[in-house]
C-alpha positions as CSV (number, residue, x, y, z in Angstrom):
1,M,161.3,232.6,179.0
2,K,160.8,234.2,182.2
3,K,157.1,235.0,181.9
4,E,156.3,231.5,180.7
5,G,158.5,230.1,183.8
6,Q,156.1,233.0,186.0
7,S,152.6,231.2,184.7
8,E,153.8,227.3,184.9
9,G,154.3,228.8,188.5
10,L,151.0,230.2,189.0
11,M,149.3,227.1,187.3
12,A,151.2,224.7,190.0
13,A,150.2,227.1,193.2
14,R,146.3,227.3,191.7
15,V,146.4,223.1,191.5
16,K,147.8,222.4,194.7
17,E,146.0,225.2,196.3
18,F,142.9,223.3,194.5
19,Y,143.5,219.9,196.2
20,S,143.9,221.3,199.5
21,D,140.5,222.8,199.6
22,L,139.2,219.8,198.2
23,G,140.7,217.7,200.9
24,S,139.3,220.3,203.3
25,R,135.9,220.4,201.8
26,L,135.8,216.4,201.7
27,R,136.5,216.4,205.2
28,S,134.5,219.3,206.2
29,L,131.6,216.8,204.7
30,R,133.0,213.5,206.7
31,L,132.8,215.3,210.4
32,K,129.1,216.9,209.2
33,S,128.1,213.1,208.3
34,G,129.3,212.1,211.7
35,L,131.4,209.5,210.1
36,T,135.3,208.4,210.7
37,Q,138.2,208.1,208.4
38,Q,138.2,204.5,208.8
39,E,134.3,204.2,208.1
40,V,134.3,206.6,204.7
41,A,137.7,204.8,203.7
42,E,135.8,201.5,204.1
43,R,132.5,203.0,202.1
44,A,134.8,204.1,199.6
45,G,137.0,200.8,199.2
46,L,139.9,202.9,199.8
47,T,142.7,202.9,202.5
48,P,142.3,205.1,205.8
49,P,146.1,206.6,205.0
50,Y,145.3,207.1,201.7
51,L,142.0,209.2,202.5
52,S,144.0,210.9,205.1
53,Y,146.3,212.0,202.3
54,L,143.7,213.3,200.2
55,E,141.7,215.3,203.4
56,S,145.3,217.2,203.6
57,G,145.5,217.7,200.1
58,K,149.1,216.0,200.0
59,K,147.8,213.5,197.4
60,K,145.9,214.2,194.2
61,G,143.5,211.2,194.3
62,T,141.3,209.8,191.0
63,L,138.2,210.7,189.6
64,D,136.9,207.3,190.7
65,A,138.7,208.1,194.1
66,Y,136.9,211.4,194.5
67,F,133.5,209.9,193.2
68,R,133.7,207.2,195.6
69,L,134.3,209.5,198.4
70,A,131.5,211.9,197.5
71,E,128.6,208.6,198.1
72,A,130.7,207.6,201.0
73,V,130.0,211.4,202.4
74,G,126.6,212.0,201.1
75,T,127.2,214.4,198.0
76,T,128.1,213.9,194.6
77,L,130.9,214.7,193.0
78,E,130.3,217.5,191.5
79,D,129.3,219.3,194.6
80,L,132.6,217.5,196.1
81,M,134.7,219.9,193.6
82,S,132.6,223.2,193.8
83,K,133.8,226.0,196.3
84,T,130.2,227.1,196.8
85,K,128.3,226.6,199.9
86,T,125.1,225.6,197.9
87,P,124.8,222.0,196.6
88,H,124.7,222.4,192.2
89,S,123.0,219.3,193.0
90,A,119.1,219.2,193.5
91,K,119.0,214.8,193.6
92,K,118.7,213.6,196.9
93,K,122.0,213.1,198.5
94,A,122.9,209.0,198.7
95,Y,122.9,207.9,202.2
96,S,121.3,211.1,203.5
97,M,119.5,209.5,207.1
98,P,115.8,209.3,207.4
99,S,114.4,211.7,210.4
100,P,115.0,209.3,213.5
101,I,119.0,208.4,212.7
102,E,119.7,212.5,211.9
103,K,118.3,213.1,216.0
104,L,121.0,210.2,217.4
105,S,123.9,211.5,218.6
106,I,127.0,211.1,216.4
107,A,128.0,208.0,218.7
108,E,124.6,206.5,218.5
109,R,124.7,207.1,214.7
110,R,128.5,205.5,214.3
111,S,126.7,202.1,217.1
112,V,124.0,202.1,214.2
113,Y,126.2,201.9,211.4
114,R,128.6,199.2,213.0
115,M,125.2,197.0,213.5
116,L,124.1,197.3,210.3
117,K,127.7,196.8,208.9
118,A,127.5,193.7,210.9
119,L,124.6,192.4,209.3
120,K,125.7,192.7,206.1
121,N,129.1,190.8,206.4
122,P,128.5,188.3,209.2
123,H,131.9,186.9,210.6
């Protein structure tokens, strides 16, 4: 009985570590993309507080949520879930920016994103 309890505890610790690592990778990709939690949450159709919980590893998201978040930060679900530094996919990332945009600062990229968003959804 003791051995079974120990293996359950070890599995729970591994699951907790997985979600913590996943949240850290998600946050890192978001920051590399120059996006705020608000912007990524909007792209993924989620709320910023929910994204914050996922990035902190405090909540376990659904597969659908992680899929949408991966697309929002310009990667694949497989790459988001992987601990390796090199992307598994050879596919061009969704949301990759053309070279003129890559040269912009983060603040300038945010401005371009907001302008495009305003053009898409005029109020």
